[in-house]
C-alpha atoms as a printed R data frame, in Angstrom:
    type eleno elety resid chain resno      x      y      z
1   ATOM     1    CA   MET     A     1 43.461 53.166 16.143
2   ATOM     2    CA   HIS     A     2 41.018 51.857 13.540
3   ATOM     3    CA   LEU     A     3 37.248 51.814 14.144
4   ATOM     4    CA   LEU     A     4 34.966 49.827 11.835
5   ATOM     5    CA   LEU     A     5 31.317 50.943 11.878
6   ATOM     6    CA   ILE     A     6 28.777 48.524 10.394
7   ATOM     7    CA   ASP     A     7 25.235 49.887 10.106
8   ATOM     8    CA   SER     A     8 22.444 49.862  7.519
9   ATOM     9    CA   SER     A     9 21.909 53.639  7.660
10  ATOM    10    CA   PRO     A    10 24.427 55.759  5.698
11  ATOM    11    CA   LEU     A    11 23.039 58.850  7.422
12  ATOM    12    CA   LEU     A    12 23.674 57.383 10.865
13  ATOM    13    CA   LEU     A    13 27.153 56.314  9.816
14  ATOM    14    CA   GLU     A    14 27.909 59.817  8.608
15  ATOM    15    CA   GLY     A    15 26.788 61.297 11.901
16  ATOM    16    CA   LEU     A    16 28.715 58.759 13.948
17  ATOM    17    CA   ALA     A    17 31.848 59.345 11.908
18  ATOM    18    CA   GLY     A    18 31.639 63.061 12.690
19  ATOM    19    CA   VAL     A    19 31.228 62.429 16.414
20  ATOM    20    CA   LEU     A    20 34.045 59.890 16.576
21  ATOM    21    CA   GLN     A    21 36.487 61.996 14.559
22  ATOM    22    CA   LYS     A    22 36.124 64.699 17.223
23  ATOM    23    CA   GLU     A    23 36.430 62.206 20.061
24  ATOM    24    CA   TYR     A    24 39.423 60.335 18.587
25  ATOM    25    CA   PRO     A    25 41.512 62.744 16.469
26  ATOM    26    CA   GLY     A    26 43.692 60.889 13.987
27  ATOM    27    CA   CYS     A    27 41.649 57.705 14.268
28  ATOM    28    CA   ARG     A    28 41.065 55.755 11.076
29  ATOM    29    CA   LEU     A    29 37.306 55.280 10.531
30  ATOM    30    CA   SER     A    30 35.778 52.793  8.115
31  ATOM    31    CA   THR     A    31 32.038 52.563  7.485
32  ATOM    32    CA   VAL     A    32 30.006 49.686  6.016
33  ATOM    33    CA   SER     A    33 26.314 49.818  5.076
34  ATOM    34    CA   ASP     A    34 26.001 46.834  2.719
35  ATOM    35    CA   VAL     A    35 27.452 43.403  1.911
36  ATOM    36    CA   ASP     A    36 29.882 44.758 -0.694
37  ATOM    37    CA   GLY     A    37 31.307 47.125  1.860
38  ATOM    38    CA   LEU     A    38 31.696 44.325  4.391
39  ATOM    39    CA   THR     A    39 33.504 42.188  1.821
40  ATOM    40    CA   ARG     A    40 35.800 45.078  0.960
41  ATOM    41    CA   GLU     A    41 36.667 45.812  4.579
42  ATOM    42    CA   SER     A    42 37.172 42.124  5.382
43  ATOM    43    CA   SER     A    43 39.864 41.952  2.703
44  ATOM    44    CA   ASN     A    44 41.485 45.174  3.874
45  ATOM    45    CA   HIS     A    45 44.920 44.921  5.466
46  ATOM    46    CA   PHE     A    46 43.906 47.498  8.113
47  ATOM    47    CA   ILE     A    47 42.901 45.428 11.128
48  ATOM    48    CA   PRO     A    48 40.156 47.166 13.132
49  ATOM    49    CA   THR     A    49 40.866 47.955 16.769
50  ATOM    50    CA   LEU     A    50 37.144 47.723 17.409
51  ATOM    51    CA   SER     A    51 34.195 46.818 15.172
52  ATOM    52    CA   ILE     A    52 30.743 48.177 16.050
53  ATOM    53    CA   VAL     A    53 28.057 45.953 14.506
54  ATOM    54    CA   ASP     A    54 24.405 46.938 14.102
55  ATOM    55    CA   MET     A    55 22.146 44.179 15.447
56  ATOM    56    CA   GLU     A    56 19.470 45.407 13.013
57  ATOM    57    CA   PHE     A    57 21.830 45.302 10.009
58  ATOM    58    CA   LYS     A    58 19.519 44.738  7.002
59  ATOM    59    CA   ALA     A    59 21.989 43.389  4.461
60  ATOM    60    CA   LEU     A    60 23.071 40.410  6.567
61  ATOM    61    CA   HIS     A    61 22.151 38.934  9.954
62  ATOM    62    CA   TYR     A    62 24.452 40.366 12.569
63  ATOM    63    CA   THR     A    63 25.604 36.894 13.645
64  ATOM    64    CA   GLU     A    64 26.864 36.293 10.107
65  ATOM    65    CA   VAL     A    65 28.643 39.644 10.181
66  ATOM    66    CA   ILE     A    66 30.378 38.541 13.386
67  ATOM    67    CA   ARG     A    67 31.303 35.227 11.790
68  ATOM    68    CA   GLN     A    68 32.841 36.976  8.782
69  ATOM    69    CA   LEU     A    69 34.824 39.355 10.955
70  ATOM    70    CA   ARG     A    70 36.195 36.479 12.984
71  ATOM    71    CA   SER     A    71 37.075 34.512  9.886
72  ATOM    72    CA   HIS     A    72 39.141 37.410  8.488
73  ATOM    73    CA   PHE     A    73 40.628 38.954 11.632
74  ATOM    74    CA   GLU     A    74 42.273 37.213 14.572
75  ATOM    75    CA   HIS     A    75 40.401 37.787 17.836
76  ATOM    76    CA   PRO     A    76 38.562 40.936 16.704
77  ATOM    77    CA   ARG     A    77 37.001 43.130 19.368
78  ATOM    78    CA   ILE     A    78 33.321 43.500 18.559
79  ATOM    79    CA   LEU     A    79 30.712 45.742 20.189
80  ATOM    80    CA   LEU     A    80 27.076 45.327 19.181
81  ATOM    81    CA   ALA     A    81 24.779 48.320 18.662
82  ATOM    82    CA   SER     A    82 20.986 48.173 18.922
83  ATOM    83    CA   GLN     A    83 17.893 50.350 19.024
84  ATOM    84    CA   ASP     A    84 16.615 47.829 21.592
85  ATOM    85    CA   PRO     A    85 19.369 47.311 24.212
86  ATOM    86    CA   SER     A    86 17.124 44.865 26.072
87  ATOM    87    CA   TRP     A    87 18.235 42.253 28.596
88  ATOM    88    CA   ASP     A    88 17.760 39.557 25.917
89  ATOM    89    CA   ASN     A    89 20.082 41.398 23.548
90  ATOM    90    CA   VAL     A    90 22.657 41.830 26.289
91  ATOM    91    CA   LEU     A    91 22.551 38.059 26.874
92  ATOM    92    CA   ARG     A    92 22.907 37.402 23.138
93  ATOM    93    CA   ALA     A    93 25.936 39.682 23.075
94  ATOM    94    CA   LEU     A    94 27.534 37.760 25.954
95  ATOM    95    CA   GLU     A    95 26.716 34.387 24.393
96  ATOM    96    CA   LEU     A    96 28.417 35.526 21.176
97  ATOM    97    CA   GLU     A    97 31.455 36.582 23.247
98  ATOM    98    CA   THR     A    98 31.286 40.196 22.118
99  ATOM    99    CA   LEU     A    99 31.964 43.234 24.284
100 ATOM   100    CA   GLY     A   100 28.326 43.949 25.027
101 ATOM   101    CA   VAL     A   101 25.718 46.315 23.582
102 ATOM   102    CA   VAL     A   102 25.611 50.077 23.046
103 ATOM   103    CA   ASP     A   103 22.285 51.905 22.729
104 ATOM   104    CA   LYS     A   104 21.992 53.463 19.251
105 ATOM   105    CA   CYS     A   105 19.302 55.821 20.554
106 ATOM   106    CA   GLY     A   106 21.453 57.201 23.369
107 ATOM   107    CA   THR     A   107 23.504 60.370 23.459
108 ATOM   108    CA   SER     A   108 26.869 60.784 21.772
109 ATOM   109    CA   ALA     A   109 28.442 60.939 25.264
110 ATOM   110    CA   HIS     A   110 26.961 57.550 26.178
111 ATOM   111    CA   TYR     A   111 28.052 56.113 22.828
112 ATOM   112    CA   THR     A   112 31.676 57.207 23.159
113 ATOM   113    CA   ALA     A   113 31.711 56.092 26.794
114 ATOM   114    CA   ALA     A   114 30.643 52.622 25.655
115 ATOM   115    CA   LEU     A   115 33.390 52.593 23.007
116 ATOM   116    CA   ASN     A   116 36.004 53.588 25.585
117 ATOM   117    CA   ILE     A   117 34.949 50.662 27.785
118 ATOM   118    CA   ALA     A   118 35.047 48.244 24.855
119 ATOM   119    CA   LEU     A   119 38.422 49.547 23.703
120 ATOM   120    CA   GLN     A   120 39.806 48.438 27.072
121 ATOM   121    CA   GLY     A   121 38.536 44.924 26.383
122 ATOM   122    CA   THR     A   122 35.830 45.287 29.046
123 ATOM   123    CA   ILE     A   123 32.191 44.286 28.533
124 ATOM   124    CA   HIS     A   124 29.788 47.228 28.236
125 ATOM   125    CA   ILE     A   125 26.294 46.967 29.704
126 ATOM   126    CA   PRO     A   126 23.741 49.736 28.901
127 ATOM   127    CA   ASN     A   127 23.080 51.913 31.942
128 ATOM   128    CA   GLY     A   128 19.445 50.852 32.253
129 ATOM   129    CA   MET     A   129 20.456 47.197 32.355
130 ATOM   130    CA   LYS     A   130 23.048 47.362 35.117
131 ATOM   131    CA   GLY     A   131 20.563 47.273 37.971
132 ATOM   132    CA   THR     A   132 18.807 44.299 36.385
133 ATOM   133    CA   GLN     A   133 22.077 42.452 35.930
134 ATOM   134    CA   LEU     A   134 23.188 43.125 39.485
135 ATOM   135    CA   ARG     A   135 19.883 41.757 40.834
136 ATOM   136    CA   HIS     A   136 20.268 38.719 38.591
137 ATOM   137    CA   ALA     A   137 23.840 38.255 39.781
138 ATOM   138    CA   SER     A   138 22.873 38.476 43.439
139 ATOM   139    CA   ARG     A   139 20.138 35.832 43.054
140 ATOM   140    CA   ARG     A   140 22.330 33.498 41.012
141 ATOM   141    CA   LEU     A   141 25.193 33.882 43.505
142 ATOM   142    CA   GLU     A   142 22.930 32.378 46.146
143 ATOM   143    CA   GLN     A   143 22.362 29.387 43.833
144 ATOM   144    CA   VAL     A   144 25.775 28.826 42.233
145 ATOM   145    CA   GLY     A   145 28.196 30.713 44.463
146 ATOM   146    CA   GLY     A   146 27.461 29.318 47.866
147 ATOM   147    CA   ASN     A   147 31.092 28.256 48.384
148 ATOM   148    CA   LEU     A   148 32.510 31.678 47.563
149 ATOM   149    CA   THR     A   149 33.762 33.965 50.300
150 ATOM   150    CA   ARG     A   150 31.966 37.271 50.849
151 ATOM   151    CA   ARG     A   151 34.886 39.101 49.214
152 ATOM   152    CA   GLN     A   152 34.814 36.795 46.200
153 ATOM   153    CA   GLN     A   153 31.083 37.444 45.821
154 ATOM   154    CA   ASP     A   154 31.780 41.194 45.849
155 ATOM   155    CA   VAL     A   155 34.345 40.729 43.083
156 ATOM   156    CA   LEU     A   156 32.027 38.512 41.068
157 ATOM   157    CA   GLU     A   157 29.155 41.009 41.258
158 ATOM   158    CA   LEU     A   158 31.459 43.695 39.871
159 ATOM   159    CA   LEU     A   159 32.626 41.326 37.125
160 ATOM   160    CA   ALA     A   160 28.972 40.800 36.190
161 ATOM   161    CA   LEU     A   161 28.693 44.569 35.723
162 ATOM   162    CA   GLY     A   162 31.601 44.504 33.267
163 ATOM   163    CA   LYS     A   163 34.148 46.133 35.590
164 ATOM   164    CA   SER     A   164 37.843 45.689 34.784
165 ATOM   165    CA   ASN     A   165 40.375 44.428 37.328
166 ATOM   166    CA   LYS     A   166 41.653 47.960 37.915
167 ATOM   167    CA   GLN     A   167 38.134 49.273 38.492
168 ATOM   168    CA   ILE     A   168 37.442 46.459 40.963
169 ATOM   169    CA   CYS     A   169 40.686 47.318 42.778
170 ATOM   170    CA   ARG     A   170 39.599 50.949 43.164
171 ATOM   171    CA   ILE     A   171 36.028 50.125 44.220
172 ATOM   172    CA   LEU     A   172 36.964 47.467 46.786
173 ATOM   173    CA   GLY     A   173 40.309 48.956 47.844
174 ATOM   174    CA   MET     A   174 42.235 45.802 46.975
175 ATOM   175    CA   ALA     A   175 45.590 45.146 45.324
176 ATOM   176    CA   GLU     A   176 45.386 43.963 41.700
177 ATOM   177    CA   GLY     A   177 47.169 40.710 42.524
178 ATOM   178    CA   THR     A   178 44.568 39.967 45.211
179 ATOM   179    CA   VAL     A   179 41.747 40.621 42.760
180 ATOM   180    CA   LYS     A   180 43.334 38.260 40.195
181 ATOM   181    CA   ASN     A   181 43.707 35.555 42.831
182 ATOM   182    CA   HIS     A   182 40.043 35.912 43.813
183 ATOM   183    CA   ILE     A   183 38.969 35.757 40.156
184 ATOM   184    CA   ASN     A   184 41.020 32.628 39.447
185 ATOM   185    CA   ALA     A   185 39.670 30.925 42.585
186 ATOM   186    CA   MET     A   186 36.085 31.859 41.657
187 ATOM   187    CA   PHE     A   187 36.433 30.577 38.112
188 ATOM   188    CA   ARG     A   188 37.671 27.221 39.433
189 ATOM   189    CA   GLN     A   189 34.775 26.923 41.886
190 ATOM   190    CA   LEU     A   190 32.145 27.967 39.358
191 ATOM   191    CA   GLY     A   191 33.586 25.767 36.607
192 ATOM   192    CA   VAL     A   192 34.031 28.633 34.115
193 ATOM   193    CA   ARG     A   193 37.055 29.681 32.060
194 ATOM   194    CA   ASN     A   194 36.621 33.423 31.615
195 ATOM   195    CA   ARG     A   195 34.585 36.555 32.411
196 ATOM   196    CA   THR     A   196 32.058 35.934 29.675
197 ATOM   197    CA   GLU     A   197 31.208 32.455 30.965
198 ATOM   198    CA   ALA     A   198 30.930 33.810 34.511
199 ATOM   199    CA   ALA     A   199 28.601 36.632 33.381
200 ATOM   200    CA   LEU     A   200 26.463 34.145 31.431
201 ATOM   201    CA   LEU     A   201 26.245 31.801 34.436
202 ATOM   202    CA   LEU     A   202 25.042 34.649 36.633
203 ATOM   203    CA   ALA     A   203 22.599 35.972 34.060
204 ATOM   204    CA   ARG     A   204 21.051 32.630 33.072
205 ATOM   205    CA   PRO     A   205 17.868 31.689 34.971
206 ATOM   206    CA   ALA     A   206 18.165 28.564 37.090
207 ATOM   207    CA   SER     A   207 15.649 26.701 34.926
208 ATOM   208    CA   ALA     A   208 17.741 27.400 31.814
209 ATOM   209    CA   GLU     A   209 20.868 26.107 33.521
210 ATOM   210    CA   SER     A   210 19.074 22.906 34.589
211 ATOM   211    CA   THR     A   211 17.889 22.346 31.034
212 ATOM   212    CA   ALA     A   212 21.377 22.941 29.664
213 ATOM   213    CA   ASN     A   213 22.897 20.512 32.173
214 ATOM   214    CA   ALA     A   214 20.285 17.887 31.327
215 ATOM   215    CA   MET     A   215 21.100 18.165 27.623
216 ATOM   216    CA   HIS     A   216 24.774 17.406 28.327
217 ATOM   217    CA   MET     A   217 24.094 14.349 30.505
């Protein structure tokens, strides 16, 4: 496993490296705190399993960091880190098709838990945001998911919380094949192609969706 840490603070990077070396013995860790370091890592033949990108990165806007990672690596897994894991930043993370946001001011246990979720390819939502997202999802389901069955709505709410198929199976007591069938049916009805688009649809206020639809008419 190869973790790439991109943050403006060398001190924070040093501390994170120590924590992650204990959590993932034998893991290759690369740290970047400036543009030269990003260029060097982008040309490295070691493909990162997961890149953690600071949303407050001073050397370069984080969206440009993401663009560079995607231009050098095929389908890189990217988790954003922020001192302000607000709802707006969570939405930005989803819109950029990353694996969510981890709170830089949280505990080491919360940080590694977020990494473990992202390493599975599942979207991570900061703990304080999950209740907000679930309330958003419930309201939006009434607006966009009226044709879904009650069971499909249960699955979709769990998807909005970043749960994996296996986690949904355990929570709802369903077979994995059944969960996949529900997800495929929901995506068709909602007109989305993947989990990220479904999460964005649920999170976006109705007024924003109406504006977006009007722009495409």
